N, C-alpha and C positions, 0 to 999 in steps of 0.2 A: 607212576607218571612225574615227569621233573617238576619242582615245585617253579611257578614264575616269579622270580625276582624284579622288583622295581630298585632300580638302581638310581642312586642321586649324586653328583659330584660336586664336593665343597669347594671352592675356592676361594680368595680374596684378593683385593686391590695389591696385595704386598706382604712379605713379613711382617707379623704383629698386628695382621688385620683382624684377629677373632676367630678364625677358622676352628681352631681346637676347641675353645671355647663354645662356639655355635654347635659343632659336631656333636660334641659331649652333652649339651644341652637337648638337642635333637634325640640322641641315643637315649637319653636316660627319660626323657617324655615318652617315646614310644614303647620301650620297656615296661614302663611305669602303668600305660593303657594296657598291657598284654602284648602288643606284638610281637613277632620274633624278627627283633633288628639286631644287626650288628654293623661295627664300623670297622674300616679300615683304613690305613694309613700307607700306601704300597712303597713309597719313597721318603725317607727321614735322613737327614745327614745332622752330624753334632749329635749331642744328649739325646735319648731317646724319651724324656719327660712327657710329651705329647702322647706317646705309646702307652707309657705306664698309665696316664689318666685314663685314656679312652678303655685300654685293658681293665682298668678297677671297677668300670661301669657294666661290664659284660665278662664276667668270671667264667672261667671254663669254656665260653664259644669259642675260642681260638688260641692255638701257641702265639707268641711274640713273632715268630718268622713267619707263620701264615697270616697274622693279621698286618704284619711290616717285613716284607720279604726282601725289599732293599735296602738296608741301612748300612751307613759310611759315616765312619767317626769324624771325619774332618769336616767340621761346618760351614761348607762352600756349596756351590750349585752342585745340583745331581750331574751335570756333565761333567764338571772335573773332579768331583769327588768319586765317581765310578772309573776314571780314566777312560773314558767316552767309552766304555762296555757296555752301558746302560742302553738298549735299543726300546723303541716302543713298543714293539711285540712283546717283550718281556712283562710290561708294565700291564699291559691289555689282557694278557693272558693269565696273569696274578689275579687281575679283578675276577674276569670271568669263572676261574677257580671257585672264587668264593659266592657266586651267584647258584642259585638253586638250593642253598644251604639254609636260606631266610627268605621273608616276605620282601624285608625292605635293607639294603644294601646303601650306606654312608661311607662315600670313597672320598677321604680329605687329601688335598693335594699338598705340595710343598711350595711356599711361597706363593708368586701370584699365577695367572694365567700362563704368561710368558716365559716362565722360568724353564732356561733350557736343559733338557733332559737327555739329549743324545743330540749328535750331530743335525743341525737343523730341524731339532724337533723339541716342541713344548707342551705344554697340558693343554694347548688347545686342540692339537693334533690326537690327542688320547680320547677327549671329550668327542671330537669329531668323529671316533672310531666306534666309540662305544654307544652313541646316539642317545644319550641319557638327558633327564632333567639336571638343570644346574642351579645351584643356590651360590649367591655371591656373598661376602662377609664384607663390612665396610666399617671402619671408624667413624662415626658421625660427629665429622669436627670440620675445623676450616681447611681448605686444601684439597678434599676427597672428591668433589664434584669431578675434575679432571680426570681421577684414577677412575670412578665408578663409569663414565662416560666412555672413557678408553677400551674397559674390560667389556663394557656392553656393547661395542661396535663391533669388538673383536670376534664376540660369541655370535653375533648377528651374521658375522659374515660368515662363518663355519656351519651357519645354518642350526644351532642350538635348538633344542627340541623346545624346553619350557625354561625360562630362566627366571629369578625370584632373587629379589636383593632384600638383604637384612642389614639395617644400619643400627650401630651398638653406640648408644650415649658414652661419651671417654670422659665426663665430668658429674659429679654430683649437684644437683640442682641450685647447689649454694656456689657453686663455682660455673655458671652456665655459659656455654661458648654459644652466642650469639647465631653465628652460622648453623649451628645444629637444630634450631627452630624451623629455618627455613629450608635445608638439603633437600628431605624429601620433597616438600612440595616442588623446589626447582627441578629435580630430577624426574618428578612426573609429567611436568613438560615436555621434557625430552623424550620421555618413554611411556605413552599413556597407556601402552597395553600391559608394560611390565607389572605386577604385583611387587609392593613394596610393604616393608615390616619396619618397625622400630622395636629395638628392646632398651630398657632404662638402663641406666648406670647401676652395674652390679658389683662393682669392686675393682682392684687392681689387678688382683691375681686368683685366677680360680683355677688353683691347681690340685686340689683335694677333691675326691668323690663328694664328700658331705657338703661342699660349697656348691658344688655341680647342682646337687639334688634340692639345696636350698634355693638356689638361683631357679631351677627348674619351675619349682612351686611359684616363686613370683611371676614367672614370665608364662605359666601355663596356656593362659588364653591366646596369646599371641603365636606361640609353638602350635597349639593346636589350630588354629587357623589358617597357618603356613602349611600344615600337613595334610590339612582338607584339601587343599588347592593341588597336591601332588598324587 
């Protein structure tokens, strides 16, 4: 009997929104709790640092090419990097191949929801086809309200199944951004049915497995609450 996999797509408000850190935290949390979870990043352009980090948290689960089947050296949008050869069907098929191999599959996108992947196709079309839950990562800072609202508008338009938003503080308490205090409350007024979560400032760069594991322990309650709703 084929395993039933619950698939989650992790996107962000744009490049540098914290997708990889969030995916790594969720992956480490689930595996620490004994769940059979794996993460993949179907498309990656430029250095494979994100792939290496996620792979370090799931040793032996997948080869690099299984975990990241479409890697392009040039750090530009996938549409340009692939010379327009990449198609939505390729990405969806790569994700479907991993389903059935685990109980929870975390799929990290590249860039934001509307990053061009192929002619006329962005990540939102992949999400629409997969019919999976979406976790949106955003930096909790001044200016992010518009970015989150636009992304949630698009997810609503394509009929995304369930959407969750994770706001990550960008500054330590000693350098508090005043907007970070009110952002979640303001967004909740626009999206009363959408669950919002907030992560504290965890440092500038969580690029090593031991740093992710330490941060995961600090945010365990929030991560557990998020995953309990998925």
